[in-house]
N, CA, C and O atoms as a GROMACS GRO file, in nm:
protein
  620
    1UNK      N    1  12.425  12.707   9.468
    1UNK     CA    2  12.423  12.793   9.561
    1UNK      C    3  12.596  12.781   9.577
    1UNK      O    4  12.658  12.684   9.620
    2UNK      N    5  12.654  12.913   9.527
    2UNK     CA    6  12.773  12.918   9.547
    2UNK      C    7  12.843  12.947   9.644
    2UNK      O    8  12.821  13.042   9.719
    3UNK      N    9  12.961  12.843   9.657
    3UNK     CA   10  13.049  12.899   9.856
    3UNK      C   11  13.222  12.876   9.776
    3UNK      O   12  13.275  12.812   9.685
    4UNK      N   13  13.266  13.001   9.905
    4UNK     CA   14  13.407  12.947   9.832
    4UNK      C   15  13.516  12.875   9.906
    4UNK      O   16  13.639  12.881   9.905
    5UNK      N   17  13.410  12.795   9.979
    5UNK     CA   18  13.451  12.670  10.045
    5UNK      C   19  13.482  12.556   9.933
    5UNK      O   20  13.601  12.524   9.926
    6UNK      N   21  13.415  12.506   9.866
    6UNK     CA   22  13.376  12.424   9.766
    6UNK      C   23  13.494  12.458   9.646
    6UNK      O   24  13.534  12.371   9.568
    7UNK      N   25  13.547  12.610   9.646
    7UNK     CA   26  13.629  12.595   9.510
    7UNK      C   27  13.743  12.510   9.560
    7UNK      O   28  13.757  12.408   9.494
    8UNK      N   29  13.802  12.522   9.630
    8UNK     CA   30  13.977  12.467   9.637
    8UNK      C   31  13.929  12.298   9.640
    8UNK      O   32  13.993  12.229   9.559
    9UNK      N   33  13.862  12.250   9.693
    9UNK     CA   34  13.825  12.082   9.666
    9UNK      C   35  13.757  12.062   9.504
    9UNK      O   36  13.761  11.946   9.464
   10UNK      N   37  13.709  12.142   9.429
   10UNK     CA   38  13.659  12.137   9.293
   10UNK      C   39  13.754  12.149   9.201
   10UNK      O   40  13.760  12.084   9.096
   11UNK      N   41  13.863  12.269   9.255
   11UNK     CA   42  13.988  12.237   9.136
   11UNK      C   43  14.054  12.137   9.167
   11UNK      O   44  14.119  12.094   9.072
   12UNK      N   45  14.068  12.066   9.284
   12UNK     CA   46  14.156  11.984   9.286
   12UNK      C   47  14.093  11.863   9.220
   12UNK      O   48  14.156  11.802   9.134
   13UNK      N   49  13.952  11.820   9.264
   13UNK     CA   50  13.858  11.763   9.181
   13UNK      C   51  13.904  11.737   9.006
   13UNK      O   52  13.933  11.636   8.942
   14UNK      N   53  13.895  11.850   8.979
   14UNK     CA   54  13.896  11.892   8.850
   14UNK      C   55  14.031  11.854   8.726
   14UNK      O   56  14.035  11.822   8.607
   15UNK      N   57  14.144  11.884   8.854
   15UNK     CA   58  14.301  11.839   8.804
   15UNK      C   59  14.318  11.689   8.805
   15UNK      O   60  14.383  11.623   8.724
   16UNK      N   61  14.230  11.636   8.938
   16UNK     CA   62  14.286  11.479   8.937
   16UNK      C   63  14.221  11.425   8.799
   16UNK      O   64  14.276  11.363   8.708
   17UNK      N   65  14.096  11.463   8.811
   17UNK     CA   66  14.028  11.423   8.652
   17UNK      C   67  14.122  11.414   8.532
   17UNK      O   68  14.137  11.315   8.461
   18UNK      N   69  14.185  11.536   8.518
   18UNK     CA   70  14.275  11.570   8.396
   18UNK      C   71  14.349  11.508   8.392
   18UNK      O   72  14.391  11.486   8.279
   19UNK      N   73  14.413  11.440   8.500
   19UNK     CA   74  14.530  11.341   8.511
   19UNK      C   75  14.512  11.190   8.493
   19UNK      O   76  14.606  11.111   8.504
   20UNK      N   77  14.402  11.159   8.469
   20UNK     CA   78  14.354  11.030   8.539
   20UNK      C   79  14.333  10.920   8.344
   20UNK      O   80  14.255  10.942   8.252
   21UNK      N   81  14.393  10.861   8.352
   21UNK     CA   82  14.345  10.809   8.180
   21UNK      C   83  14.219  10.792   8.156
   21UNK      O   84  14.129  10.779   8.239
   22UNK      N   85  14.209  10.791   8.023
   22UNK     CA   86  14.063  10.811   7.962
   22UNK      C   87  14.012  10.676   7.947
   22UNK      O   88  14.003  10.624   7.836
   23UNK      N   89  13.987  10.634   8.025
   23UNK     CA   90  13.955  10.458   7.990
   23UNK      C   91  13.786  10.456   7.958
   23UNK      O   92  13.714  10.549   7.993
   24UNK      N   93  13.748  10.364   7.906
   24UNK     CA   94  13.576  10.340   7.838
   24UNK      C   95  13.494  10.315   7.989
   24UNK      O   96  13.512  10.213   8.055
   25UNK      N   97  13.430  10.391   8.019
   25UNK     CA   98  13.345  10.350   8.110
   25UNK      C   99  13.221  10.259   8.104
   25UNK      O  100  13.131  10.284   8.023
   26UNK      N  101  13.213  10.139   8.200
   26UNK     CA  102  13.080  10.069   8.159
   26UNK      C  103  12.962  10.102   8.179
   26UNK      O  104  12.927  10.122   8.296
   27UNK      N  105  12.871  10.117   8.074
   27UNK     CA  106  12.774  10.142   8.107
   27UNK      C  107  12.645  10.103   8.201
   27UNK      O  108  12.600   9.989   8.190
   28UNK      N  109  12.585  10.194   8.293
   28UNK     CA  110  12.508  10.119   8.408
   28UNK      C  111  12.402   9.973   8.344
   28UNK      O  112  12.450   9.975   8.231
   29UNK      N  113  12.361   9.928   8.342
   29UNK     CA  114  12.303   9.774   8.319
   29UNK      C  115  12.188   9.854   8.345
   29UNK      O  116  12.155   9.911   8.449
   30UNK      N  117  12.127   9.848   8.222
   30UNK     CA  118  11.974   9.856   8.230
   30UNK      C  119  11.886   9.744   8.174
   30UNK      O  120  11.871   9.731   8.053
   31UNK      N  121  11.823   9.660   8.269
   31UNK     CA  122  11.743   9.522   8.217
   31UNK      C  123  11.656   9.578   8.099
   31UNK      O  124  11.587   9.680   8.100
   32UNK      N  125  11.676   9.471   7.975
   32UNK     CA  126  11.572   9.522   7.831
   32UNK      C  127  11.409   9.501   7.857
   32UNK      O  128  11.375   9.423   7.945
   33UNK      N  129  11.348   9.544   7.810
   33UNK     CA  130  11.233   9.528   7.808
   33UNK      C  131  11.176   9.462   7.708
   33UNK      O  132  11.214   9.471   7.591
   34UNK      N  133  11.077   9.390   7.749
   34UNK     CA  134  11.007   9.261   7.622
   34UNK      C  135  10.856   9.292   7.627
   34UNK      O  136  10.780   9.266   7.720
   35UNK      N  137  10.825   9.356   7.507
   35UNK     CA  138  10.664   9.384   7.522
   35UNK      C  139  10.616   9.250   7.467
   35UNK      O  140  10.682   9.150   7.436
   36UNK      N  141  10.457   9.277   7.460
   36UNK     CA  142  10.412   9.146   7.375
   36UNK      C  143  10.363   9.254   7.245
   36UNK      O  144  10.335   9.374   7.247
   37UNK      N  145  10.366   9.139   7.119
   37UNK     CA  146  10.369   9.198   6.980
   37UNK      C  147  10.241   9.202   6.968
   37UNK      O  148  10.173   9.102   6.991
   38UNK      N  149  10.188   9.319   6.931
   38UNK     CA  150  10.036   9.363   6.932
   38UNK      C  151   9.999   9.464   6.814
   38UNK      O  152   9.891   9.523   6.800
   39UNK      N  153  10.112   9.471   6.730
   39UNK     CA  154  10.091   9.543   6.600
   39UNK      C  155  10.203   9.456   6.440
   39UNK      O  156  10.296   9.378   6.467
   40UNK      N  157  10.176   9.483   6.329
   40UNK     CA  158  10.316   9.427   6.267
   40UNK      C  159  10.259   9.536   6.170
   40UNK      O  160  10.147   9.587   6.171
   41UNK      N  161  10.384   9.564   6.073
   41UNK     CA  162  10.387   9.616   5.942
   41UNK      C  163  10.442   9.497   5.829
   41UNK      O  164  10.516   9.398   5.835
   42UNK      N  165  10.369   9.561   5.731
   42UNK     CA  166  10.431   9.474   5.617
   42UNK      C  167  10.530   9.582   5.518
   42UNK      O  168  10.476   9.677   5.462
   43UNK      N  169  10.660   9.561   5.504
   43UNK     CA  170  10.771   9.653   5.373
   43UNK      C  171  10.800   9.563   5.275
   43UNK      O  172  10.852   9.452   5.292
   44UNK      N  173  10.760   9.620   5.156
   44UNK     CA  174  10.801   9.539   5.022
   44UNK      C  175  10.748   9.383   5.046
   44UNK      O  176  10.822   9.295   5.003
   45UNK      N  177  10.620   9.344   5.115
   45UNK     CA  178  10.627   9.172   5.112
   45UNK      C  179  10.659   9.137   5.224
   45UNK      O  180  10.610   9.027   5.249
   46UNK      N  181  10.738   9.189   5.332
   46UNK     CA  182  10.793   9.153   5.424
   46UNK      C  183  10.759   9.181   5.567
   46UNK      O  184  10.796   9.285   5.621
   47UNK      N  185  10.695   9.097   5.624
   47UNK     CA  186  10.631   9.122   5.767
   47UNK      C  187  10.731   9.128   5.850
   47UNK      O  188  10.834   9.062   5.845
   48UNK      N  189  10.685   9.248   5.966
   48UNK     CA  190  10.765   9.263   6.098
   48UNK      C  191  10.659   9.300   6.180
   48UNK      O  192  10.581   9.395   6.173
   49UNK      N  193  10.672   9.174   6.289
   49UNK     CA  194  10.613   9.159   6.419
   49UNK      C  195  10.661   9.279   6.506
   49UNK      O  196  10.783   9.284   6.522
   50UNK      N  197  10.571   9.398   6.577
   50UNK     CA  198  10.586   9.453   6.665
   50UNK      C  199  10.574   9.484   6.762
   50UNK      O  200  10.458   9.521   6.783
   51UNK      N  201  10.655   9.493   6.870
   51UNK     CA  202  10.589   9.543   6.971
   51UNK      C  203  10.589   9.684   7.039
   51UNK      O  204  10.686   9.758   7.022
   52UNK      N  205  10.486   9.722   7.114
   52UNK     CA  206  10.463   9.879   7.097
   52UNK      C  207  10.465   9.906   7.257
   52UNK      O  208  10.424   9.844   7.355
   53UNK      N  209  10.530  10.020   7.237
   53UNK     CA  210  10.600  10.121   7.353
   53UNK      C  211  10.463  10.225   7.343
   53UNK      O  212  10.416  10.248   7.232
   54UNK      N  213  10.404  10.284   7.461
   54UNK     CA  214  10.318  10.396   7.453
   54UNK      C  215  10.290  10.464   7.607
   54UNK      O  216  10.240  10.572   7.639
   55UNK      N  217  10.335  10.372   7.671
   55UNK     CA  218  10.353  10.435   7.826
   55UNK      C  219  10.458  10.514   7.802
   55UNK      O  220  10.531  10.470   7.713
   56UNK      N  221  10.504  10.665   7.874
   56UNK     CA  222  10.622  10.681   7.963
   56UNK      C  223  10.768  10.596   7.978
   56UNK      O  224  10.886  10.615   7.946
   57UNK      N  225  10.694  10.496   8.042
   57UNK     CA  226  10.857  10.439   8.074
   57UNK      C  227  10.909  10.380   7.995
   57UNK      O  228  11.031  10.374   7.979
   58UNK      N  229  10.777  10.295   7.895
   58UNK     CA  230  10.792  10.218   7.783
   58UNK      C  231  10.886  10.281   7.658
   58UNK      O  232  10.981  10.228   7.600
   59UNK      N  233  10.825  10.412   7.639
   59UNK     CA  234  10.882  10.487   7.563
   59UNK      C  235  11.076  10.542   7.559
   59UNK      O  236  11.159  10.560   7.470
   60UNK      N  237  11.075  10.553   7.739
   60UNK     CA  238  11.152  10.600   7.759
   60UNK      C  239  11.259  10.438   7.772
   60UNK      O  240  11.378  10.452   7.798
   61UNK      N  241  11.221  10.343   7.758
   61UNK     CA  242  11.338  10.281   7.765
   61UNK      C  243  11.362  10.140   7.669
   61UNK      O  244  11.454  10.059   7.673
   62UNK      N  245  11.241  10.144   7.581
   62UNK     CA  246  11.309  10.115   7.408
   62UNK      C  247  11.298  10.008   7.410
   62UNK      O  248  11.206   9.932   7.439
   63UNK      N  249  11.456   9.986   7.359
   63UNK     CA  250  11.511   9.879   7.284
   63UNK      C  251  11.647   9.836   7.378
   63UNK      O  252  11.713   9.732   7.375
   64UNK      N  253  11.663   9.968   7.470
   64UNK     CA  254  11.799   9.948   7.578
   64UNK      C  255  11.849   9.798   7.568
   64UNK      O  256  11.760   9.714   7.564
   65UNK      N  257  11.921   9.775   7.565
   65UNK     CA  258  12.000   9.660   7.636
   65UNK      C  259  11.975   9.503   7.563
   65UNK      O  260  12.027   9.396   7.595
   66UNK      N  261  11.886   9.529   7.467
   66UNK     CA  262  11.820   9.400   7.370
   66UNK      C  263  11.952   9.396   7.259
   66UNK      O  264  12.020   9.478   7.198
   67UNK      N  265  11.940   9.235   7.273
   67UNK     CA  266  12.047   9.227   7.126
   67UNK      C  267  12.033   9.219   7.046
   67UNK      O  268  11.912   9.202   7.049
   68UNK      N  269  12.064   9.214   6.928
   68UNK     CA  270  12.041   9.242   6.750
   68UNK      C  271  11.877   9.176   6.723
   68UNK      O  272  11.822   9.072   6.761
   69UNK      N  273  11.850   9.247   6.670
   69UNK     CA  274  11.679   9.204   6.664
   69UNK      C  275  11.688   9.111   6.530
   69UNK      O  276  11.787   9.130   6.459
   70UNK      N  277  11.625   9.045   6.503
   70UNK     CA  278  11.607   8.966   6.374
   70UNK      C  279  11.530   9.033   6.294
   70UNK      O  280  11.451   9.116   6.339
   71UNK      N  281  11.543   9.001   6.135
   71UNK     CA  282  11.453   9.088   6.037
   71UNK      C  283  11.291   9.086   6.089
   71UNK      O  284  11.222   9.180   6.049
   72UNK      N  285  11.247   9.016   6.150
   72UNK     CA  286  11.096   9.003   6.150
   72UNK      C  287  11.064   9.036   6.250
   72UNK      O  288  10.972   8.972   6.301
   73UNK      N  289  11.124   9.152   6.326
   73UNK     CA  290  11.088   9.207   6.510
   73UNK      C  291  11.115   9.343   6.485
   73UNK      O  292  11.191   9.382   6.397
   74UNK      N  293  11.075   9.390   6.536
   74UNK     CA  294  11.099   9.582   6.592
   74UNK      C  295  11.040   9.622   6.686
   74UNK      O  296  10.972   9.543   6.752
   75UNK      N  297  11.052   9.779   6.724
   75UNK     CA  298  10.925   9.850   6.831
   75UNK      C  299  10.894   9.951   6.739
   75UNK      O  300  10.949  10.005   6.643
   76UNK      N  301  10.753   9.961   6.820
   76UNK     CA  302  10.672  10.089   6.755
   76UNK      C  303  10.652  10.183   6.852
   76UNK      O  304  10.636  10.131   6.962
   77UNK      N  305  10.649  10.279   6.852
   77UNK     CA  306  10.653  10.367   6.993
   77UNK      C  307  10.588  10.480   6.899
   77UNK      O  308  10.617  10.537   6.794
   78UNK      N  309  10.459  10.481   7.014
   78UNK     CA  310  10.323  10.552   6.982
   78UNK      C  311  10.349  10.685   7.073
   78UNK      O  312  10.428  10.687   7.168
   79UNK      N  313  10.249  10.826   7.015
   79UNK     CA  314  10.318  10.909   7.040
   79UNK      C  315  10.174  11.011   7.062
   79UNK      O  316  10.169  11.108   6.987
   80UNK      N  317  10.103  11.000   7.123
   80UNK     CA  318   9.939  11.075   7.098
   80UNK      C  319   9.917  11.147   7.212
   80UNK      O  320   9.886  11.114   7.326
   81UNK      N  321   9.942  11.272   7.148
   81UNK     CA  322   9.920  11.331   7.062
   81UNK      C  323  10.067  11.379   7.011
   81UNK      O  324  10.156  11.433   7.077
   82UNK      N  325  10.062  11.338   6.856
   82UNK     CA  326  10.196  11.421   6.794
   82UNK      C  327  10.265  11.497   6.840
   82UNK      O  328  10.208  11.581   6.911
   83UNK      N  329  10.396  11.508   6.827
   83UNK     CA  330  10.482  11.549   6.866
   83UNK      C  331  10.589  11.585   6.798
   83UNK      O  332  10.573  11.562   6.678
   84UNK      N  333  10.738  11.653   6.836
   84UNK     CA  334  10.837  11.677   6.791
   84UNK      C  335  10.877  11.550   6.889
   84UNK      O  336  10.815  11.525   6.994
   85UNK      N  337  11.006  11.460   6.832
   85UNK     CA  338  11.026  11.363   6.966
   85UNK      C  339  11.209  11.359   6.886
   85UNK      O  340  11.244  11.386   6.771
   86UNK      N  341  11.285  11.315   6.999
   86UNK     CA  342  11.438  11.280   6.971
   86UNK      C  343  11.464  11.181   7.052
   86UNK      O  344  11.444  11.185   7.174
   87UNK      N  345  11.517  11.076   6.985
   87UNK     CA  346  11.599  10.975   6.983
   87UNK      C  347  11.764  10.938   7.010
   87UNK      O  348  11.856  11.004   6.961
   88UNK      N  349  11.777  10.849   7.075
   88UNK     CA  350  11.900  10.866   7.125
   88UNK      C  351  11.961  10.676   7.141
   88UNK      O  352  11.881  10.584   7.158
   89UNK      N  353  12.120  10.655   7.130
   89UNK     CA  354  12.127  10.524   7.129
   89UNK      C  355  12.225  10.442   7.293
   89UNK      O  356  12.293  10.340   7.305
   90UNK      N  357  12.177  10.566   7.402
   90UNK     CA  358  12.253  10.542   7.528
   90UNK      C  359  12.167  10.410   7.556
   90UNK      O  360  12.046  10.389   7.542
   91UNK      N  361  12.274  10.326   7.601
   91UNK     CA  362  12.243  10.192   7.673
   91UNK      C  363  12.168  10.055   7.564
   91UNK      O  364  12.109   9.954   7.601
   92UNK      N  365  12.196  10.099   7.437
   92UNK     CA  366  12.175  10.036   7.330
   92UNK      C  367  12.249   9.950   7.274
   92UNK      O  368  12.358   9.998   7.242
   93UNK      N  369  12.229   9.807   7.242
   93UNK     CA  370  12.328   9.752   7.264
   93UNK      C  371  12.313   9.717   7.081
   93UNK      O  372  12.425   9.730   7.030
   94UNK      N  373  12.230   9.688   7.002
   94UNK     CA  374  12.198   9.649   6.884
   94UNK      C  375  12.217   9.760   6.784
   94UNK      O  376  12.208   9.868   6.843
   95UNK      N  377  12.244   9.779   6.628
   95UNK     CA  378  12.243   9.903   6.570
   95UNK      C  379  12.078   9.924   6.546
   95UNK      O  380  11.988   9.860   6.601
   96UNK      N  381  12.071   9.983   6.493
   96UNK     CA  382  11.891  10.042   6.467
   96UNK      C  383  11.908  10.136   6.329
   96UNK      O  384  11.986  10.230   6.310
   97UNK      N  385  11.788  10.069   6.225
   97UNK     CA  386  11.744  10.194   6.167
   97UNK      C  387  11.628  10.272   6.243
   97UNK      O  388  11.558  10.198   6.312
   98UNK      N  389  11.598  10.392   6.243
   98UNK     CA  390  11.508  10.494   6.314
   98UNK      C  391  11.416  10.542   6.224
   98UNK      O  392  11.466  10.625   6.148
   99UNK      N  393  11.283  10.518   6.202
   99UNK     CA  394  11.196  10.591   6.094
   99UNK      C  395  11.100  10.640   6.176
   99UNK      O  396  11.057  10.587   6.278
  100UNK      N  397  11.063  10.758   6.122
  100UNK     CA  398  10.958  10.874   6.181
  100UNK      C  399  10.846  10.869   6.114
  100UNK      O  400  10.849  10.801   6.012
  101UNK      N  401  10.725  10.934   6.147
  101UNK     CA  402  10.604  10.843   6.092
  101UNK      C  403  10.517  10.940   6.147
  101UNK      O  404  10.489  10.960   6.265
  102UNK      N  405  10.476  10.998   6.047
  102UNK     CA  406  10.302  11.098   6.049
  102UNK      C  407  10.240  11.018   6.003
  102UNK      O  408  10.286  10.944   5.917
  103UNK      N  409  10.070  11.004   6.062
  103UNK     CA  410   9.970  10.901   5.961
  103UNK      C  411  10.028  10.797   5.857
  103UNK      O  412  10.006  10.810   5.737
  104UNK      N  413  10.097  10.705   5.905
  104UNK     CA  414  10.171  10.626   5.849
  104UNK      C  415  10.278  10.672   5.715
  104UNK      O  416  10.324  10.598   5.628
  105UNK      N  417  10.291  10.769   5.727
  105UNK     CA  418  10.368  10.863   5.582
  105UNK      C  419  10.516  10.829   5.630
  105UNK      O  420  10.528  10.813   5.752
  106UNK      N  421  10.621  10.817   5.558
  106UNK     CA  422  10.746  10.786   5.647
  106UNK      C  423  10.806  10.917   5.617
  106UNK      O  424  10.813  10.946   5.497
  107UNK      N  425  10.867  11.032   5.735
  107UNK     CA  426  10.925  11.171   5.701
  107UNK      C  427  11.076  11.156   5.726
  107UNK      O  428  11.157  11.242   5.693
  108UNK      N  429  11.106  11.049   5.781
  108UNK     CA  430  11.277  11.076   5.804
  108UNK      C  431  11.311  10.937   5.826
  108UNK      O  432  11.219  10.883   5.887
  109UNK      N  433  11.420  10.846   5.799
  109UNK     CA  434  11.465  10.738   5.836
  109UNK      C  435  11.653  10.781   5.864
  109UNK      O  436  11.739  10.817   5.783
  110UNK      N  437  11.659  10.759   6.004
  110UNK     CA  438  11.801  10.812   6.047
  110UNK      C  439  11.824  10.580   6.036
  110UNK      O  440  11.781  10.480   6.094
  111UNK      N  441  11.937  10.623   5.902
  111UNK     CA  442  11.955  10.465   5.875
  111UNK      C  443  12.114  10.414   5.984
  111UNK      O  444  12.177  10.500   6.047
  112UNK      N  445  12.151  10.270   5.986
  112UNK     CA  446  12.258  10.208   6.043
  112UNK      C  447  12.310  10.324   6.198
  112UNK      O  448  12.419  10.367   6.234
  113UNK      N  449  12.203  10.336   6.242
  113UNK     CA  450  12.223  10.415   6.416
  113UNK      C  451  12.310  10.334   6.492
  113UNK      O  452  12.269  10.219   6.511
  114UNK      N  453  12.426  10.365   6.544
  114UNK     CA  454  12.515  10.260   6.612
  114UNK      C  455  12.474  10.289   6.712
  114UNK      O  456  12.419  10.397   6.732
  115UNK      N  457  12.495  10.165   6.832
  115UNK     CA  458  12.486  10.217   6.962
  115UNK      C  459  12.581  10.298   7.007
  115UNK      O  460  12.688  10.323   6.951
  116UNK      N  461  12.532  10.346   7.132
  116UNK     CA  462  12.629  10.482   7.208
  116UNK      C  463  12.718  10.411   7.351
  116UNK      O  464  12.639  10.386   7.442
  117UNK      N  465  12.829  10.385   7.375
  117UNK     CA  466  12.871  10.397   7.506
  117UNK      C  467  12.972  10.526   7.554
  117UNK      O  468  13.082  10.508   7.604
  118UNK      N  469  12.915  10.649   7.532
  118UNK     CA  470  13.022  10.732   7.578
  118UNK      C  471  12.920  10.800   7.674
  118UNK      O  472  12.813  10.739   7.666
  119UNK      N  473  12.914  10.892   7.752
  119UNK     CA  474  12.883  10.947   7.867
  119UNK      C  475  12.768  11.016   7.770
  119UNK      O  476  12.651  11.018   7.807
  120UNK      N  477  12.812  11.076   7.636
  120UNK     CA  478  12.702  11.217   7.600
  120UNK      C  479  12.699  11.137   7.464
  120UNK      O  480  12.806  11.088   7.427
  121UNK      N  481  12.584  11.120   7.385
  121UNK     CA  482  12.560  11.045   7.290
  121UNK      C  483  12.457  11.120   7.172
  121UNK      O  484  12.346  11.156   7.212
  122UNK      N  485  12.490  11.142   7.038
  122UNK     CA  486  12.426  11.193   6.954
  122UNK      C  487  12.271  11.186   6.978
  122UNK      O  488  12.230  11.091   7.045
  123UNK      N  489  12.179  11.282   6.928
  123UNK     CA  490  12.038  11.259   6.918
  123UNK      C  491  11.994  11.252   6.801
  123UNK      O  492  12.059  11.333   6.735
  124UNK      N  493  11.907  11.194   6.727
  124UNK     CA  494  11.842  11.173   6.637
  124UNK      C  495  11.671  11.231   6.643
  124UNK      O  496  11.579  11.155   6.675
  125UNK      N  497  11.651  11.374   6.607
  125UNK     CA  498  11.555  11.432   6.667
  125UNK      C  499  11.455  11.440   6.515
  125UNK      O  500  11.495  11.462   6.400
  126UNK      N  501  11.311  11.413   6.562
  126UNK     CA  502  11.236  11.430   6.415
  126UNK      C  503  11.232  11.633   6.395
  126UNK      O  504  11.212  11.688   6.286
  127UNK      N  505  11.256  11.704   6.518
  127UNK     CA  506  11.230  11.844   6.505
  127UNK      C  507  11.242  11.872   6.366
  127UNK      O  508  11.292  11.796   6.284
  128UNK      N  509  11.187  11.999   6.341
  128UNK     CA  510  11.075  12.041   6.377
  128UNK      C  511  10.938  11.975   6.354
  128UNK      O  512  10.828  12.031   6.363
  129UNK      N  513  10.964  11.838   6.321
  129UNK     CA  514  10.818  11.772   6.240
  129UNK      C  515  10.775  11.706   6.350
  129UNK      O  516  10.852  11.660   6.435
  130UNK      N  517  10.622  11.697   6.353
  130UNK     CA  518  10.570  11.601   6.483
  130UNK      C  519  10.532  11.513   6.347
  130UNK      O  520  10.492  11.523   6.231
  131UNK      N  521  10.583  11.399   6.476
  131UNK     CA  522  10.523  11.248   6.419
  131UNK      C  523  10.431  11.160   6.558
  131UNK      O  524  10.429  11.166   6.680
  132UNK      N  525  10.394  11.118   6.502
  132UNK     CA  526  10.281  10.966   6.569
  132UNK      C  527  10.359  10.862   6.633
  132UNK      O  528  10.342  10.835   6.752
  133UNK      N  529  10.453  10.797   6.554
  133UNK     CA  530  10.508  10.743   6.573
  133UNK      C  531  10.643  10.718   6.541
  133UNK      O  532  10.685  10.789   6.450
  134UNK      N  533  10.706  10.656   6.578
  134UNK     CA  534  10.866  10.599   6.547
  134UNK      C  535  10.851  10.453   6.500
  134UNK      O  536  10.753  10.387   6.534
  135UNK      N  537  10.940  10.406   6.428
  135UNK     CA  538  10.957  10.260   6.428
  135UNK      C  539  11.118  10.160   6.397
  135UNK      O  540  11.168  10.126   6.289
  136UNK      N  541  11.152  10.142   6.503
  136UNK     CA  542  11.271  10.048   6.504
  136UNK      C  543  11.298   9.969   6.454
  136UNK      O  544  11.220   9.878   6.481
  137UNK      N  545  11.373   9.938   6.384
  137UNK     CA  546  11.439   9.774   6.290
  137UNK      C  547  11.578   9.760   6.298
  137UNK      O  548  11.657   9.845   6.338
  138UNK      N  549  11.607   9.640   6.254
  138UNK     CA  550  11.752   9.619   6.256
  138UNK      C  551  11.837   9.709   6.153
  138UNK      O  552  11.787   9.747   6.047
  139UNK      N  553  11.920   9.729   6.177
  139UNK     CA  554  12.028   9.818   6.092
  139UNK      C  555  12.038   9.766   5.974
  139UNK      O  556  12.094   9.657   5.969
  140UNK      N  557  11.999   9.816   5.868
  140UNK     CA  558  12.014   9.807   5.716
  140UNK      C  559  11.909   9.742   5.658
  140UNK      O  560  11.903   9.712   5.538
  141UNK      N  561  11.800   9.714   5.769
  141UNK     CA  562  11.683   9.645   5.720
  141UNK      C  563  11.588   9.761   5.611
  141UNK      O  564  11.555   9.719   5.500
  142UNK      N  565  11.557   9.880   5.646
  142UNK     CA  566  11.510   9.963   5.552
  142UNK      C  567  11.543   9.974   5.415
  142UNK      O  568  11.472   9.977   5.314
  143UNK      N  569  11.704   9.984   5.438
  143UNK     CA  570  11.735  10.032   5.276
  143UNK      C  571  11.802   9.863   5.232
  143UNK      O  572  11.898   9.859   5.156
  144UNK      N  573  11.742   9.731   5.287
  144UNK     CA  574  11.742   9.619   5.207
  144UNK      C  575  11.598   9.630   5.176
  144UNK      O  576  11.581   9.584   5.064
  145UNK      N  577  11.498   9.667   5.224
  145UNK     CA  578  11.375   9.673   5.196
  145UNK      C  579  11.311   9.732   5.130
  145UNK      O  580  11.193   9.710   5.099
  146UNK      N  581  11.426   9.870   5.078
  146UNK     CA  582  11.348   9.963   4.994
  146UNK      C  583  11.273  10.046   5.032
  146UNK      O  584  11.196  10.094   4.949
  147UNK      N  585  11.268  10.092   5.166
  147UNK     CA  586  11.218  10.200   5.232
  147UNK      C  587  11.263  10.343   5.187
  147UNK      O  588  11.375  10.374   5.145
  148UNK      N  589  11.178  10.408   5.201
  148UNK     CA  590  11.239  10.559   5.149
  148UNK      C  591  11.134  10.691   5.230
  148UNK      O  592  11.021  10.667   5.273
  149UNK      N  593  11.188  10.803   5.235
  149UNK     CA  594  11.091  10.890   5.257
  149UNK      C  595  10.967  10.906   5.168
  149UNK      O  596  10.976  10.881   5.048
  150UNK      N  597  10.886  10.934   5.206
  150UNK     CA  598  10.752  10.954   5.141
  150UNK      C  599  10.687  10.826   5.129
  150UNK      O  600  10.569  10.817   5.095
  151UNK      N  601  10.764  10.725   5.158
  151UNK     CA  602  10.636  10.558   5.173
  151UNK      C  603  10.553  10.569   5.251
  151UNK      O  604  10.569  10.628   5.358
  152UNK      N  605  10.458  10.521   5.219
  152UNK     CA  606  10.347  10.474   5.321
  152UNK      C  607  10.359  10.363   5.413
  152UNK      O  608  10.395  10.257   5.362
  153UNK      N  609  10.328  10.367   5.575
  153UNK     CA  610  10.314  10.219   5.592
  153UNK      C  611  10.201  10.183   5.670
  153UNK      O  612  10.157  10.258   5.758
  154UNK      N  613  10.164  10.102   5.650
  154UNK     CA  614  10.034  10.058   5.750
  154UNK      C  615  10.048   9.934   5.852
  154UNK      O  616  10.063   9.813   5.835
  155UNK      N  617  10.038  10.018   5.969
  155UNK     CA  618  10.058   9.966   6.046
  155UNK      C  619   9.931   9.920   6.170
  155UNK      O  620   9.962   9.853   6.268
   0.00000   0.00000   0.00000
């Protein structure tokens, strides 16, 4: 609802913000989630144990606030029914490879996705492609293991 009484205060707030130094703002602290290992994937004879996120809360939290992943760990996001999804790196500490899958087939790989410390972060969408799973592993590991779009993974 618009009110003329708010305009002067809003203008003052805008001018004060524009005069303030642009310092990085600390990210809110989000406690990391640790899910049980309940799946695995083998890529080029390299086994990766996976935590599986399937509830809305688990899916939205993902690997936020987690330190670097070892080469043998990752997180699998399960979407049932399959749908277009969008990922971002807000509150994420470790760089990741994000692998979009449908029925085990690699549809797209976002390689070496860096953490985001800004209020607005880039997004990594599958759209318009429907996916049923997304796999996150340590940044650079997909390239190191030779994983490519079109490969099939057994999870």
